C-alpha positions as CSV (number, residue, x, y, z in Angstrom):
1,M,9.7,62.8,8.5
2,L,6.3,63.0,8.6
3,S,5.4,60.4,6.1
4,T,5.9,57.8,8.5
5,I,2.2,58.3,10.0
6,V,0.3,56.9,6.8
7,V,0.9,53.8,5.0
8,T,2.8,54.0,1.8
9,F,0.6,55.1,-1.9
10,V,2.0,53.8,-4.8
11,F,1.3,56.5,-7.5
12,S,0.0,55.1,-10.5
13,Y,0.7,58.0,-12.4
14,H,3.3,60.9,-13.5
15,A,2.7,64.5,-12.9
16,P,3.7,66.9,-14.9
17,T,7.2,68.4,-14.4
18,A,7.9,72.4,-14.0
19,N,11.0,74.7,-14.2
20,A,12.9,75.3,-11.2
21,D,11.9,78.8,-10.8
22,D,7.6,78.3,-11.1
23,I,5.8,78.5,-8.1
24,V,4.1,75.6,-7.7
25,V,0.7,75.1,-6.1
26,G,-0.4,71.5,-4.7
27,M,-4.4,70.4,-4.8
28,S,-5.3,67.4,-3.7
29,A,-9.2,66.4,-5.2
30,A,-11.1,64.0,-6.3
31,F,-10.0,63.5,-10.2
32,T,-12.1,60.4,-10.4
33,G,-15.5,59.1,-9.0
34,A,-18.8,60.0,-8.4
35,S,-17.7,63.9,-7.5
36,R,-14.9,64.6,-9.8
37,G,-17.1,67.2,-11.8
38,L,-16.3,69.4,-8.6
39,S,-12.8,68.8,-8.6
40,I,-12.6,69.2,-12.6
41,E,-14.5,72.6,-12.2
42,L,-12.6,74.3,-10.0
43,Y,-9.3,73.3,-11.5
44,R,-10.6,74.2,-15.1
45,G,-10.8,77.8,-13.3
46,S,-8.3,78.3,-11.8
47,V,-6.1,77.4,-14.8
48,A,-7.8,79.3,-16.7
49,Y,-7.3,82.4,-14.6
50,F,-3.1,81.1,-14.0
51,D,-2.7,80.6,-17.5
52,S,-4.0,84.4,-18.4
53,V,-0.9,85.5,-15.7
54,N,1.8,83.3,-17.5
55,E,1.1,84.9,-20.4
56,A,1.4,88.5,-19.3
57,G,5.0,87.3,-17.6
58,G,3.5,85.6,-14.4
59,I,4.6,86.8,-10.9
60,Q,8.1,88.4,-10.7
61,G,8.9,86.8,-14.0
62,R,7.6,83.2,-12.4
63,K,4.7,81.2,-13.7
64,L,2.2,79.9,-11.6
65,R,1.6,76.1,-12.0
66,I,-1.0,74.0,-10.3
67,L,0.4,69.9,-9.5
68,P,-2.6,68.2,-8.6
69,Y,-2.9,64.9,-7.3
70,D,-6.3,62.5,-7.5
71,D,-7.5,61.5,-3.7
72,G,-11.4,60.1,-5.1
73,Y,-13.0,62.4,-2.2
74,N,-10.9,59.8,0.5
75,P,-9.7,60.9,3.4
76,T,-6.4,58.5,3.1
77,P,-5.5,59.6,-0.2
78,A,-5.7,63.0,0.5
79,I,-3.6,62.8,3.6
80,E,-0.9,60.9,1.5
81,N,-1.1,63.3,-1.6
82,T,-0.9,66.1,1.1
83,I,2.2,64.5,2.6
84,K,4.3,64.2,-0.6
85,L,3.2,67.8,-2.0
86,I,4.6,69.2,1.2
87,E,7.6,67.0,1.7
88,Q,8.9,65.6,-1.8
89,D,7.0,68.2,-4.3
90,N,8.1,70.7,-2.3
91,V,5.0,73.7,-3.2
92,F,4.7,76.7,-2.3
93,L,1.6,76.4,-0.8
94,L,-1.4,74.1,-0.5
95,F,-4.5,75.2,-2.8
96,D,-8.3,74.8,-4.6
97,Y,-8.7,71.0,-2.0
98,M,-12.2,69.7,-2.7
99,G,-14.1,68.2,-0.3
100,S,-15.2,68.5,3.5
101,P,-14.4,64.9,4.7
102,T,-10.7,65.0,2.6
103,T,-9.9,68.4,4.0
104,T,-10.9,67.8,7.5
105,R,-8.8,65.0,7.7
106,V,-5.8,67.3,6.4
107,L,-5.9,69.7,8.8
108,P,-4.3,68.1,11.8
109,L,-1.3,67.6,9.6
110,L,-1.1,71.0,9.0
111,K,-0.4,71.5,12.6
112,M,1.7,68.9,13.1
113,F,4.3,70.4,10.1
114,H,4.1,73.7,11.7
115,D,4.6,72.2,14.9
116,N,8.0,71.0,13.3
117,H,8.7,74.2,12.1
118,H,7.6,73.6,8.7
119,E,4.2,75.9,8.2
120,V,2.3,75.4,5.0
121,C,-0.9,77.4,4.1
122,L,-3.7,75.8,3.0
123,F,-5.7,78.3,0.5
124,F,-9.7,78.2,-1.1
125,P,-10.6,74.7,-0.3
126,F,-13.9,73.9,-1.9
127,T,-15.8,73.0,1.6
128,G,-17.9,74.9,4.1
129,A,-17.5,73.2,6.8
130,Q,-16.3,74.8,9.8
131,P,-13.1,73.5,11.7
132,S,-11.1,75.2,8.8
133,R,-13.0,78.3,10.2
134,Q,-12.7,77.4,14.0
135,Q,-9.5,77.1,16.7
136,P,-7.1,75.2,16.0
137,Y,-7.1,75.2,12.5
138,N,-8.3,78.0,11.2
139,R,-4.7,79.8,11.4
140,F,-3.7,77.3,8.7
141,V,-6.5,77.7,6.4
142,F,-7.5,80.6,4.3
143,N,-11.3,80.3,3.1
144,L,-12.8,82.7,-0.1
145,R,-16.0,80.9,0.1
146,A,-19.1,81.7,2.2
147,S,-19.6,78.5,5.0
148,Y,-22.5,76.2,5.0
149,H,-23.8,76.8,8.0
150,Q,-24.4,80.5,6.1
151,E,-25.3,78.7,3.1
152,T,-28.6,76.8,4.9
153,A,-28.7,79.5,7.4
154,A,-30.1,81.4,3.7
155,L,-32.2,79.0,2.7
156,V,-33.9,78.4,6.2
157,D,-34.8,82.0,6.3
158,H,-35.9,82.4,2.7
159,F,-38.2,78.9,3.2
160,V,-39.8,80.5,7.2
161,E,-40.5,83.1,5.7
162,I,-42.9,82.4,3.0
163,G,-44.3,80.1,5.5
164,R,-42.7,76.7,4.9
165,R,-41.6,75.6,8.7
166,R,-41.1,72.3,8.0
167,I,-38.0,71.2,6.7
168,A,-36.5,68.0,5.7
169,V,-32.7,67.2,5.5
170,F,-30.9,65.0,2.9
171,Y,-27.3,64.4,3.4
172,Q,-23.9,62.7,3.2
173,V,-22.8,60.8,5.5
174,D,-19.5,62.8,6.4
175,A,-18.1,66.1,7.3
176,Y,-19.7,67.6,5.0
177,G,-23.0,66.4,5.1
178,R,-23.2,66.8,8.9
179,A,-21.8,70.2,8.4
180,G,-25.1,71.1,6.4
181,W,-27.2,69.2,9.0
182,D,-26.2,71.1,11.9
183,G,-26.3,74.8,9.7
184,V,-30.1,73.7,9.2
185,R,-30.7,72.6,12.6
186,Q,-29.2,75.6,14.2
187,T,-31.0,78.3,12.5
188,L,-34.0,76.1,12.7
189,A,-33.7,77.2,16.5
190,N,-34.0,80.8,15.7
191,Y,-37.6,80.6,14.7
192,D,-40.7,79.6,16.9
193,E,-43.5,77.0,15.7
194,Q,-45.5,80.1,14.3
195,G,-42.3,81.0,12.1
196,S,-41.2,84.1,14.4
197,R,-37.3,84.8,15.5
198,I,-36.8,83.7,19.0
199,G,-33.2,85.4,19.4
200,H,-31.0,84.4,21.8
201,R,-33.3,84.7,25.2
202,V,-34.7,82.2,27.1
203,D,-38.2,81.4,26.6
204,S,-39.5,78.4,28.2
205,G,-43.3,79.1,26.7
206,R,-41.7,79.0,22.8
207,E,-40.6,76.0,21.4
208,P,-38.6,76.7,18.5
209,L,-38.8,74.6,15.0
210,R,-36.8,71.1,14.3
211,M,-36.4,69.2,11.4
212,V,-39.5,67.1,10.5
213,A,-37.3,64.3,8.9
214,E,-33.7,63.3,7.7
215,A,-32.4,60.7,5.7
216,S,-28.9,60.1,4.7
217,Y,-26.5,58.6,1.8
218,R,-23.3,57.1,2.0
219,R,-20.4,58.9,-0.2
220,G,-19.8,58.1,-3.2
221,T,-23.3,57.1,-4.5
222,N,-24.1,57.8,-7.8
223,Y,-27.2,58.3,-9.8
224,R,-27.8,55.0,-11.2
225,E,-28.5,54.2,-7.6
226,G,-32.5,54.0,-6.1
227,M,-33.4,56.7,-3.3
228,R,-36.4,55.1,-2.1
229,A,-35.8,54.2,1.3
230,Q,-34.8,57.7,1.3
231,V,-38.0,59.7,0.0
232,E,-40.0,57.4,2.0
233,L,-38.3,58.7,5.4
234,L,-38.5,62.3,4.2
235,R,-42.2,62.1,3.1
236,A,-43.0,60.3,6.4
237,G,-42.3,63.7,8.3
238,K,-44.8,65.8,6.0
239,P,-42.1,68.4,5.0
240,D,-43.2,71.5,2.7
241,A,-39.8,71.6,1.8
242,I,-36.0,69.9,1.3
243,I,-32.7,70.8,1.7
244,S,-29.8,68.8,0.6
245,V,-26.7,68.4,1.2
246,G,-24.5,66.0,-0.9
247,T,-23.1,65.9,-4.5
248,Y,-24.6,65.8,-7.7
249,E,-25.4,62.1,-8.3
250,A,-26.6,61.3,-5.4
251,C,-29.2,64.5,-5.3
252,A,-30.1,64.1,-8.9
253,A,-30.9,60.5,-8.0
254,L,-33.2,61.8,-4.8
255,I,-35.1,64.4,-6.9
256,R,-35.7,61.8,-9.8
257,E,-37.0,59.4,-7.2
258,V,-39.0,62.2,-5.2
259,R,-40.5,63.7,-8.5
260,N,-41.1,59.9,-10.0
261,T,-43.5,59.6,-7.4
262,G,-45.7,62.6,-7.8
263,W,-44.4,64.3,-5.1
264,D,-43.7,68.4,-5.9
265,V,-41.9,69.5,-2.7
266,P,-39.1,72.7,-3.1
267,I,-35.7,71.0,-3.0
268,A,-33.2,72.9,-2.5
269,N,-29.3,72.5,-2.5
270,V,-26.2,74.1,-1.6
271,S,-23.6,74.9,-3.7
272,G,-21.7,71.8,-3.0
273,V,-23.7,70.0,-5.0
274,D,-22.1,71.7,-8.4
275,S,-25.2,72.8,-10.1
276,E,-24.5,72.3,-13.7
277,N,-23.4,68.7,-13.5
278,L,-26.5,68.3,-11.8
279,L,-28.4,70.3,-14.2
280,K,-27.2,67.8,-16.9
281,L,-28.2,64.6,-15.5
282,L,-31.6,65.6,-14.3
283,L,-32.5,67.7,-18.5
284,E,-30.9,63.9,-19.4
285,A,-33.3,62.0,-17.6
286,G,-35.7,64.5,-18.3
287,G,-35.7,63.8,-21.8
288,S,-35.8,60.3,-21.3
289,S,-38.7,60.1,-19.1
290,G,-41.0,62.7,-20.7
291,R,-41.0,64.4,-16.9
292,D,-39.5,67.5,-15.8
293,Y,-37.1,67.5,-12.5
294,T,-36.0,70.8,-12.6
295,T,-39.1,72.7,-11.0
296,N,-39.2,73.6,-7.7
297,L,-35.4,73.6,-7.1
298,I,-33.2,76.1,-5.4
299,N,-30.0,75.9,-5.5
300,S,-27.5,78.2,-3.0
301,Q,-24.3,79.6,-4.8
302,V,-21.2,81.3,-3.3
303,V,-20.4,83.3,-5.8
304,P,-22.6,85.5,-7.8
305,S,-24.0,84.4,-11.6
306,Y,-21.8,84.0,-13.9
307,H,-24.4,85.1,-16.8
308,D,-24.3,88.2,-14.6
309,M,-22.4,90.5,-17.6
310,S,-22.5,93.9,-15.4
311,L,-20.0,92.4,-13.5
312,P,-16.2,92.7,-14.7
313,A,-15.0,89.3,-13.2
314,V,-18.0,87.1,-15.4
315,I,-16.6,89.1,-18.5
316,E,-13.1,88.4,-18.1
317,Y,-14.1,84.8,-16.9
318,R,-16.2,83.7,-19.3
319,A,-13.6,85.2,-22.0
320,L,-10.7,83.2,-20.8
321,M,-12.8,80.4,-20.6
322,D,-14.1,80.9,-24.1
323,R,-10.2,81.6,-25.3
324,L,-7.9,79.2,-23.3
325,K,-10.7,76.1,-22.9
326,P,-8.8,74.7,-19.9
327,T,-8.9,71.1,-19.9
328,P,-8.9,68.6,-16.9
329,P,-5.5,67.1,-16.1
330,K,-5.6,63.8,-18.3
331,H,-3.0,61.8,-16.6
332,L,-6.0,62.2,-13.9
333,L,-9.0,61.2,-14.9
334,D,-10.4,57.3,-15.8
335,Q,-12.7,58.3,-18.3
336,P,-13.9,61.4,-20.5
337,Y,-15.1,64.3,-19.3
338,D,-17.6,66.5,-20.9
339,A,-17.1,69.9,-19.6
340,P,-19.7,72.6,-19.6
341,P,-18.7,75.9,-21.4
342,Y,-19.3,77.5,-18.1
343,S,-20.0,76.9,-14.1
344,Y,-20.6,78.1,-10.8
345,I,-17.6,75.9,-9.8
346,S,-15.0,76.9,-12.4
347,F,-16.2,80.5,-12.2
348,E,-15.1,80.0,-8.3
349,G,-11.8,78.4,-9.3
350,Y,-11.3,81.1,-11.2
351,L,-11.8,83.7,-8.3
352,N,-10.0,81.7,-6.3
353,A,-7.0,82.1,-8.6
354,K,-7.4,86.4,-9.0
355,L,-7.1,86.6,-5.2
356,L,-4.4,83.6,-4.9
357,T,-2.4,86.3,-7.6
358,R,-3.1,89.4,-5.9
359,I,-2.0,87.8,-2.5
360,L,1.6,86.8,-4.4
361,E,1.9,90.1,-6.1
362,K,1.6,92.0,-2.6
363,M,4.9,89.9,-1.8
364,G,6.9,91.6,-4.2
365,T,10.3,90.1,-5.0
366,E,10.4,88.6,-1.9
367,L,8.5,85.5,-2.6
368,K,9.1,83.3,0.2
369,Q,7.0,80.6,2.0
370,S,7.7,82.2,5.3
371,R,6.0,85.3,4.3
372,V,2.7,83.9,3.3
373,R,0.4,84.4,5.9
374,D,1.7,87.7,6.5
375,V,1.3,89.3,3.6
376,T,-2.2,87.5,3.0
377,E,-3.5,88.8,6.7
378,A,-2.7,92.6,5.4
379,L,-4.4,92.2,2.7
380,G,-7.4,94.0,3.6
381,E,-9.9,94.3,1.0
382,V,-9.8,93.4,-2.4
383,D,-11.7,93.8,-5.7
384,L,-12.6,90.5,-7.5
385,G,-14.8,91.9,-10.0
386,I,-18.0,91.0,-8.4
387,D,-20.6,92.4,-6.3
388,V,-18.8,92.2,-3.1
389,P,-15.1,92.8,-2.3
390,A,-13.0,89.7,-0.8
391,S,-11.8,90.4,2.5
392,L,-9.0,88.9,4.9
393,S,-7.1,90.1,8.2
394,P,-5.5,88.2,11.1
395,H,-8.4,87.9,12.6
396,R,-10.6,87.2,9.2
397,H,-9.5,84.0,7.3
398,Q,-12.9,84.0,4.7
399,G,-12.8,86.3,2.3
400,L,-16.5,86.6,1.4
401,D,-20.1,85.4,3.2
402,K,-22.4,86.5,0.8
403,V,-25.2,83.6,-0.5
404,Y,-27.1,83.8,-3.3
405,C,-30.2,82.1,-4.0
406,T,-30.9,80.3,-7.9
407,T,-33.4,78.5,-9.5
408,V,-33.9,76.8,-13.0
409,L,-34.9,78.3,-15.6
410,N,-35.0,77.8,-19.7
411,G,-32.8,74.9,-18.6
412,R,-30.0,77.2,-16.9
413,F,-29.4,77.9,-13.0
414,V,-30.6,82.0,-12.6
415,P,-30.8,84.4,-10.0
416,L,-33.4,84.9,-7.7
417,S,-34.4,87.8,-5.6
418,D,-36.5,88.1,-2.4
419,E,-39.4,88.8,-3.9
420,D,-38.9,85.4,-6.3
421,W,-38.8,83.3,-3.5
422,Q,-43.0,84.2,-2.8
423,R,-43.3,81.5,-5.6
424,W,-43.2,79.0,-3.3
425,K,-45.6,80.4,-0.7
426,P,-47.9,77.9,0.3
């Protein structure tokens, strides 16, 4: 038994029971702690779609269920949860894991199970880190979202194109933060100090761009903690843009501290920040202080705007969220959660569930764990009702590549066009 490789973990709750015929997918995520909003929203979006499938009869008459466990956004509980889900709960597959520091530590475990002739795939984790997209672990994981390298590349490209070439980075000290940090570093190196692309050829006369400053914070930092030291480190580099790779409480704390010093530098966050929970904190802080903390704020996203009613998926998602009002798993929460009606993260969870449902439907009457990989790799392009198709194949385990940029207008995040970026031209 592989469970001997970790210490015993005592569960203080009882997961909801499922019928023997249910298709049960296992989820380890942070339902407690400073990043819980990410996991809760991901779960709510997926549950909304699965519940609608179950209302229509399920998959071959079998209901879809998520079996969630809390890991508090920490690697050791995530490992222990994964062993329990596979060895004791016998889940059909793993799904909707949240976080790079947790997911990356689970990947070697999936390989160990495979080497012991018990292969279980992980579908659509909420992470843009590279390990799940590279050998030797990419064969065990199917991603839907674009990577953090792709997100940070989009942000750097836009900043450089408008003349903001002095870029600083604020990041979480773990696999998540380092993935974004490395994405910024690599993309900057594609440009010279005049903002022209260097390309792949060696040119000793053209110095590549580099980060002008960086500051970090520890995972689990909450909004109430001070960020004065980080602001001073960043400001010392005289950046004209900051890219943040963190979660909503820490990033909101940085934004608050930056604006309180009178510094109006543009600040961009990647999708992992959780836009709605970030915005909620900033709007509440602004209401208390009389300051506007939402100006010059840019967030990259990996799904289109849930305000775009031209997209069939958005219409369906909003209707399901309105009608079903999915709730988080109450037995895992340690405090109440005020859910937004819609969010980028719950929309992503909805799309994750929709694509997984398509895969399970493709399996027909032979719903066997041993067929999951082959059926998924034979999927090809799938129309999810957004502006681009998802595509999976033996050589492609990431369904989407597109990155969207947004900014705050009238109290909500709205899409940015390439022309809109000109407002930040120095």
